[in-house]
C-alpha positions as CSV (number, residue, x, y, z in Angstrom):
1,X,-13.7,-2.3,52.7
2,X,-10.1,-1.4,51.6
3,X,-9.2,-0.2,48.1
4,X,-7.9,-2.6,45.7
5,X,-3.7,-1.9,45.4
6,X,-2.9,0.6,42.1
7,X,-2.0,-2.1,39.6
8,X,-5.0,-5.1,41.0
9,X,-8.4,-3.7,40.3
10,X,-11.0,-5.7,39.1
11,X,-12.2,-6.0,35.6
12,X,-15.8,-4.1,35.1
13,X,-17.9,-5.0,32.7
14,X,-17.5,-1.1,31.2
15,X,-13.6,-1.7,30.9
16,X,-14.6,-5.1,29.5
17,X,-16.4,-3.4,27.0
18,X,-13.4,-1.0,26.3
19,X,-11.1,-3.4,26.1
20,X,-12.6,-6.1,23.4
21,X,-14.2,-3.0,21.4
22,X,-12.4,-3.7,18.4
23,X,-13.8,-7.5,18.6
24,X,-17.7,-6.1,18.7
25,X,-18.1,-6.0,15.0
26,X,-16.4,-9.1,14.2
27,X,-18.3,-12.8,13.5
28,X,-15.7,-14.9,14.8
29,X,-12.5,-14.1,16.7
30,X,-9.7,-17.1,17.6
31,X,-8.3,-16.7,21.0
32,X,-4.7,-17.4,21.3
33,X,-4.0,-19.3,24.1
34,X,-1.3,-20.7,24.9
35,X,-2.3,-21.8,28.6
36,X,0.6,-19.0,30.4
37,X,-0.9,-16.8,32.7
38,X,-1.6,-13.8,29.9
39,X,-3.5,-15.8,27.4
40,X,-5.4,-17.4,30.2
41,X,-6.6,-14.4,31.3
42,X,-7.4,-13.7,27.9
43,X,-9.7,-16.3,27.7
44,X,-11.7,-15.8,30.9
45,X,-12.2,-12.0,30.1
46,X,-13.4,-12.9,26.7
47,X,-16.1,-15.3,27.9
48,X,-16.6,-12.5,30.9
49,X,-17.1,-10.0,28.1
50,X,-19.1,-12.1,25.5
51,X,-21.6,-13.3,28.3
52,X,-22.3,-10.6,28.8
53,X,-23.5,-9.2,25.2
54,X,-26.8,-10.1,23.8
55,X,-24.6,-10.0,20.0
56,X,-21.3,-10.4,19.4
57,X,-18.4,-13.0,17.9
58,X,-18.1,-16.4,18.3
59,X,-15.1,-17.5,20.3
60,X,-12.3,-20.1,19.3
61,X,-9.7,-20.9,21.9
62,X,-6.9,-22.2,19.6
63,X,-3.3,-23.6,21.5
64,X,-0.5,-23.9,19.8
65,X,1.7,-26.6,21.0
66,X,5.5,-25.6,19.3
67,X,6.6,-29.1,20.5
68,X,9.7,-26.9,22.2
69,X,9.3,-28.5,25.5
70,X,7.9,-31.5,27.2
71,X,5.1,-30.4,28.7
72,X,4.0,-28.8,25.6
73,X,1.2,-31.2,25.0
74,X,0.1,-31.5,28.3
75,X,-0.5,-27.5,29.0
76,X,-1.9,-27.8,25.3
77,X,-4.9,-30.2,26.3
78,X,-5.4,-28.2,30.0
79,X,-6.1,-25.4,27.9
80,X,-8.9,-27.5,26.1
81,X,-10.5,-28.3,30.1
82,X,-10.4,-24.7,30.5
83,X,-12.0,-23.5,28.0
84,X,-14.9,-26.4,27.8
85,X,-16.8,-25.4,30.8
86,X,-17.0,-21.9,29.5
87,X,-18.9,-23.3,26.2
88,X,-15.9,-22.3,24.0
89,X,-14.5,-24.2,20.8
90,X,-10.8,-25.1,21.3
91,X,-8.5,-26.2,18.9
92,X,-4.5,-27.6,18.8
93,X,-2.1,-26.9,16.7
94,X,1.3,-28.8,16.3
95,X,3.9,-27.0,14.9
96,X,6.1,-30.1,13.5
97,X,8.8,-30.4,11.5
98,X,12.6,-29.5,12.1
99,X,13.3,-26.5,14.5
100,X,15.9,-23.7,13.7
101,X,18.9,-24.0,16.2
102,X,19.6,-19.8,15.3
103,X,16.3,-17.5,15.6
104,X,14.4,-19.6,17.6
105,X,11.7,-17.4,19.4
106,X,11.7,-16.0,15.6
107,X,10.6,-18.7,13.6
108,X,8.2,-20.1,16.7
109,X,6.5,-16.6,15.9
110,X,6.6,-17.1,12.2
111,X,5.1,-20.6,12.4
112,X,2.4,-19.9,15.5
113,X,0.9,-17.3,13.0
114,X,1.3,-19.2,10.1
115,X,-1.3,-21.8,12.0
116,X,-3.2,-19.2,13.1
117,X,-4.2,-18.3,9.6
118,X,-4.7,-20.6,8.5
119,X,-7.4,-21.6,10.9
120,X,-9.0,-18.6,10.6
121,X,-9.4,-19.1,7.4
122,X,-10.8,-22.8,7.9
123,X,-13.3,-21.6,10.3
124,X,-14.2,-18.1,8.8
125,X,-12.6,-16.0,11.8
126,X,-12.1,-12.4,11.0
127,X,-9.8,-11.7,14.1
128,X,-7.3,-13.1,16.2
129,X,-6.7,-11.7,19.8
130,X,-3.3,-12.1,21.3
131,X,-3.1,-11.5,24.8
132,X,0.4,-9.1,24.9
133,X,0.3,-6.8,28.0
134,X,1.7,-3.4,28.8
135,X,4.7,-5.3,30.2
136,X,4.9,-6.8,26.5
137,X,5.3,-3.3,25.3
138,X,7.5,-2.0,27.6
139,X,10.3,-5.0,26.7
140,X,9.6,-5.2,22.8
141,X,10.5,-1.1,22.6
142,X,13.6,-2.0,24.6
143,X,14.3,-5.3,22.5
144,X,13.9,-2.9,19.2
145,X,15.8,0.2,20.5
146,X,18.9,-2.5,21.6
147,X,18.7,-3.5,17.4
148,X,18.8,0.1,16.6
149,X,15.1,0.2,15.1
150,X,13.2,3.4,13.4
151,X,10.8,5.6,14.5
152,X,8.2,2.8,12.6
153,X,10.1,-0.1,14.7
154,X,10.3,2.0,17.6
155,X,6.2,2.1,17.6
156,X,6.3,-1.6,18.9
157,X,3.4,-3.1,19.0
158,X,0.3,-2.2,17.9
159,X,-3.6,-2.5,19.2
160,X,-4.6,-3.6,15.7
161,X,-2.6,-4.7,12.8
162,X,-4.3,-6.5,9.8
163,X,-2.3,-9.3,7.9
164,X,-3.9,-12.0,5.5
165,X,-7.3,-10.5,5.5
166,X,-7.4,-11.1,9.3
167,X,-7.7,-8.6,12.0
168,X,-5.1,-9.1,15.0
169,X,-6.1,-7.7,18.1
170,X,-4.6,-6.8,21.6
171,X,-7.1,-6.0,23.8
172,X,-4.6,-5.8,26.7
173,X,-1.6,-3.8,25.6
174,X,-2.5,-0.7,28.2
175,X,-3.0,-3.5,31.2
176,X,-0.1,-4.4,33.6
177,X,0.8,-7.6,33.8
178,X,-0.2,-7.8,37.3
179,X,-3.6,-6.9,36.9
180,X,-3.8,-10.4,34.9
181,X,-2.4,-12.9,37.9
182,X,-3.9,-11.4,40.5
183,X,-7.5,-11.9,38.4
184,X,-6.6,-15.4,38.5
185,X,-5.1,-15.9,41.8
186,X,-8.5,-13.9,43.1
187,X,-10.5,-16.8,40.7
188,X,-8.3,-19.7,41.4
189,X,-7.8,-20.0,37.7
190,X,-4.5,-22.4,36.9
191,X,-2.1,-21.3,34.4
192,X,1.3,-22.8,32.9
193,X,4.6,-21.5,33.2
194,X,6.9,-21.6,30.2
195,X,10.6,-22.0,31.6
196,X,11.8,-20.4,27.9
197,X,10.7,-17.2,29.7
198,X,13.6,-17.0,32.2
199,X,16.4,-18.2,29.8
200,X,18.8,-16.2,29.3
201,X,19.6,-17.5,25.8
202,X,17.0,-15.2,24.8
203,X,17.4,-11.6,24.7
204,X,13.2,-10.7,26.4
205,X,14.3,-13.3,29.2
206,X,17.8,-10.8,29.9
207,X,15.9,-8.1,29.7
208,X,13.0,-9.1,32.2
209,X,16.3,-9.5,34.5
210,X,16.7,-5.9,34.4
211,X,13.7,-5.2,35.2
212,X,13.8,-4.0,38.9
213,X,17.5,-1.9,37.9
214,X,15.6,-0.2,35.2
215,X,12.7,0.7,37.8
216,X,15.0,2.5,39.7
217,X,15.9,4.6,36.8
218,X,12.5,5.6,35.7
219,X,12.2,3.0,32.9
220,X,9.0,1.1,33.6
221,X,6.5,-0.5,31.4
222,X,4.3,2.6,31.5
223,X,7.1,5.3,30.6
224,X,8.4,2.8,28.2
225,X,4.9,2.0,26.3
226,X,4.4,6.2,26.5
227,X,7.7,6.7,24.2
228,X,6.5,3.9,22.0
229,X,2.5,5.6,21.7
230,X,4.2,8.7,21.0
231,X,6.8,7.0,18.3
232,X,4.1,5.2,16.6
233,X,2.0,8.9,16.7
234,X,4.9,10.2,14.9
235,X,5.2,7.3,12.6
236,X,1.5,7.5,11.9
237,X,1.7,11.5,11.0
238,X,5.3,10.7,8.8
239,X,3.3,7.5,6.9
240,X,0.4,10.2,5.8
241,X,3.0,12.3,4.7
242,X,4.3,10.1,2.3
243,X,0.8,9.5,1.3
244,X,0.2,13.2,0.1
245,X,3.7,13.6,-1.4
246,X,3.8,9.8,-3.5
247,X,1.1,11.2,-5.7
248,X,3.5,14.4,-7.3
249,X,6.8,11.9,-7.0
250,X,5.6,8.6,-8.2
251,X,2.0,8.8,-9.9
252,X,-1.1,8.3,-8.1
253,X,-1.6,4.7,-8.1
254,X,1.2,2.1,-8.4
255,X,0.3,-1.1,-10.9
256,X,0.6,-4.0,-9.6
257,X,3.7,-5.3,-12.1
258,X,6.9,-2.9,-12.2
259,X,8.3,-0.9,-13.6
260,X,7.6,2.1,-11.0
261,X,9.3,5.6,-12.0
262,X,10.0,8.2,-9.5
263,X,10.7,11.8,-10.5
264,X,14.7,12.1,-9.5
265,X,14.7,15.9,-8.7
266,X,11.4,16.0,-6.7
267,X,12.6,12.5,-4.9
268,X,15.4,14.0,-3.7
269,X,13.7,17.5,-2.8
270,X,12.2,16.0,0.1
271,X,13.0,15.3,3.4
272,X,15.5,12.1,3.5
273,X,13.0,10.2,6.1
274,X,10.2,10.6,3.5
275,X,12.5,9.9,0.6
276,X,13.5,6.9,2.2
277,X,9.8,5.1,3.1
278,X,8.8,6.5,-0.4
279,X,11.7,4.1,-1.7
280,X,10.9,1.4,0.8
281,X,7.2,1.2,-0.9
282,X,8.4,0.9,-4.5
283,X,10.8,-1.7,-3.4
284,X,8.1,-3.8,-1.3
285,X,5.9,-3.2,-3.6
286,X,7.6,-4.7,-6.6
287,X,10.4,-6.8,-5.4
288,X,10.0,-10.3,-3.9
289,X,12.6,-11.0,-0.9
290,X,11.0,-8.1,1.4
291,X,10.1,-6.0,3.1
292,X,13.5,-4.5,2.5
293,X,15.6,-3.6,6.1
294,X,15.9,-0.1,7.3
295,X,19.4,0.2,7.8
296,X,20.0,-1.5,3.9
297,X,17.7,1.1,2.7
298,X,19.8,4.0,4.1
299,X,23.1,2.5,2.7
300,X,21.2,2.5,-0.7
301,X,20.1,6.1,-0.6
302,X,23.2,7.4,1.0
303,X,25.0,5.5,-2.4
304,X,21.7,7.8,-4.6
305,X,22.6,10.5,-3.0
306,X,26.2,10.4,-3.9
307,X,25.9,9.2,-7.4
308,X,23.2,12.3,-7.9
309,X,26.2,15.2,-6.5
310,X,28.4,13.7,-8.8
311,X,25.8,12.7,-12.5
312,X,26.7,9.0,-11.8
313,X,24.0,6.8,-12.8
314,X,23.5,3.9,-10.1
315,X,22.3,1.0,-10.1
316,X,21.4,-1.5,-7.5
317,X,19.5,-4.9,-6.4
318,X,17.4,-4.7,-2.8
319,X,15.0,-7.3,-1.3
320,X,14.5,-8.7,-4.8
321,X,14.1,-5.5,-6.7
322,X,16.1,-3.8,-9.1
323,X,17.0,0.4,-8.3
324,X,18.4,2.4,-11.8
325,X,19.1,6.1,-11.3
326,X,19.7,8.3,-13.7
327,X,19.5,12.1,-13.7
328,X,16.0,12.0,-14.5
329,X,14.4,9.3,-12.4
330,X,14.4,6.6,-10.2
331,X,13.0,3.4,-11.7
332,X,12.3,0.7,-9.7
333,X,11.4,-2.6,-11.5
334,X,11.2,-6.3,-10.4
335,X,15.3,-8.0,-10.2
336,X,16.2,-11.3,-12.4
337,X,17.5,-13.8,-11.3
338,X,20.8,-13.2,-12.3
339,X,20.9,-9.7,-10.8
340,X,19.4,-11.1,-7.4
341,X,22.1,-13.5,-6.5
342,X,24.8,-11.0,-7.9
343,X,23.7,-8.3,-6.3
344,X,23.3,-9.8,-2.9
345,X,27.0,-9.6,-1.7
346,X,27.2,-5.7,-2.9
347,X,23.0,-4.9,-2.5
348,X,22.9,-1.9,-0.6
């Protein structure tokens, strides 16, 4: 019997236990299943994992119909046909209303998660599982690199994140897409093909067309994902340093209401990266238009350093927060409406 080709070997029960370990103690899990190959594999493998356990979460499949393509309604219904024999409850959620002419993929993603969080609250789910793969991680790294992201952004997709009191878990983040495709092929499980995945108006699609050339230079998904993992590790280390220095610079626990006062002397003595992250935390907590963009934070910080060097005061708005710098402190407060409007054209 010949061995399976690398990257196409079957999933063992032990591997599934490892992949889905973050869902083990959940009560109910939403499986985000679009009907494409990756999420269809998620449906099949999550069912197999749960079936092989005495206890575990209830699984609920959810398909968001973005209503962007003629076939989307049929594809959503097909997911229900796959879920039914597995004994998995299935919901179809529709993204209704007008669609933006620009930033469509970003808007669709935000709408999708909004619908998923709402359903999670309704049915009492404490986790949402998505089917992001190793290939997605590599593409995300390149997309964020192209946009000039910082260390946090280049850390790309995290395996587990939390939002709105719900965990978002990505079991396949170390799994190549080829393995999922091979699993579906052998099991003869049908799946949909989204034409937008090859639409050149989207950056992710354009990057996919470069896969062969990138691979020739060694920029394969595995190496890109490794770089993202190492940067995520560095980001975690830097955040832990910010946690340690924050009490001495800006007090132990920040109240929900502004203002936040930061010692100017201590603030400008720490490394720039630490100071920028501390400033971001204050602005994001106090302001109501965040999170603050890294580029704008950097511009504000450089303006603050320049003012500090000349002994001048500074007042700027950013992300709905008002930042005041004088000789002794940096004060961050909620920006009044008039200051927000005035500051949008000059905000750092």
